[in-house]
C-alpha positions in Angstrom: -1.1 5.3 6.4 2.1 7.4 6.2 2.2 11.2 6.5 3.2 11.6 2.8 0.2 9.5 1.7 -2.2 11.6 3.8 -0.7 14.8 2.2 -1.3 13.3 -1.2 -4.9 12.5 -0.4 -5.5 16.0 1.0 -4.1 17.5 -2.3 -6.3 15.1 -4.2 -9.4 16.1 -2.2 -8.7 19.8 -2.6 -8.3 19.2 -6.4 -11.7 17.5 -6.6 -13.3 20.1 -4.3 -12.0 22.8 -6.6 -13.4 21.0 -9.7 -16.8 20.6 -7.9 -16.9 24.3 -7.0 -16.0 25.2 -10.6 -18.9 23.1 -11.9 -21.2 24.9 -9.5 -20.1 28.3 -10.9 -21.1 27.3 -14.5 -24.6 28.7 -14.6 -24.9 30.1 -18.1 -23.2 30.1 -21.5 -21.7 33.6 -20.9 -19.5 32.3 -18.1 -18.2 29.6 -20.4 -17.5 32.1 -23.1 -15.5 34.2 -20.6 -13.3 31.3 -19.6 -12.8 30.0 -23.1 -9.6 32.0 -23.4 -8.1 30.1 -20.4 -8.6 26.6 -22.0 -4.9 25.9 -22.1 -4.8 26.4 -18.3 -7.6 23.8 -17.9 -5.5 21.3 -19.8 -2.7 21.7 -17.3 -5.1 21.4 -14.4 -6.6 18.2 -15.7 -3.1 16.8 -16.4 -2.3 17.6 -12.8 -5.3 15.5 -11.7 -4.2 12.6 -13.9 -0.7 12.8 -12.4 -2.2 12.7 -8.9 -4.2 9.6 -9.8 -1.2 7.9 -11.4 0.9 8.8 -8.3 -1.6 7.2 -6.0 -1.9 4.1 -8.3 1.9 3.6 -8.4 2.2 4.2 -4.6 -0.5 1.6 -3.9 1.3 -0.9 -6.2 4.6 -0.3 -4.4 3.0 -0.7 -1.0 1.3 -3.9 -2.1 4.5 -5.3 -3.5 6.5 -4.5 -0.4 3.7 -6.1 1.7 3.9 -9.3 -0.3 7.7 -9.4 0.1 7.4 -8.9 3.9 4.7 -11.6 4.1 6.9 -14.1 2.2 9.9 -13.3 4.5 7.8 -13.8 7.6 6.4 -17.0 6.2 9.9 -18.3 5.5 11.0 -17.3 9.1 7.9 -19.1 10.5 8.7 -22.2 8.6 12.4 -22.1 9.7 11.3 -21.8 13.4 8.9 -24.7 13.0 11.7 -26.8 11.5 14.0 -25.9 14.4 11.2 -26.7 16.9 10.6 -30.1 15.2 14.3 -30.9 15.3 14.5 -30.1 19.1 11.5 -32.3 19.7 13.1 -35.2 17.8 16.3 -34.8 19.8 14.3 -34.8 23.0 12.4 -37.9 22.0 15.7 -39.7 21.0 17.3 -38.9 24.3 14.2 -40.0 26.2 14.1 -43.3 24.3 17.9 -43.8 24.9 17.4 -43.1 28.7 14.6 -45.7 28.9 16.5 -48.4 27.0 19.7 -47.9 29.0 20.2 -50.6 31.8 19.6 -49.4 35.3 22.2 -50.2 38.0 
């Protein structure tokens, strides 16, 4: 995992820890009435959480796509090397057969 991805997960964890602590603070209706005037701030905070989730989803999709491309390239390279090895073996067999069929002096 890259350093940037770890930082994203740390921010995501702090966000969820803050949300958990906030829910622990809600003990009665009076506290909710006091924070009612800050409801617009909660909208932005929850939007930030959704953006973190979307960022992680897009990042995972990009990493998956890049991994598939790399796997396809490595598979192609492996097949190319196998073909070259097969060609070398065929040349060696042909030269061995030619050496056996040649008359000895």
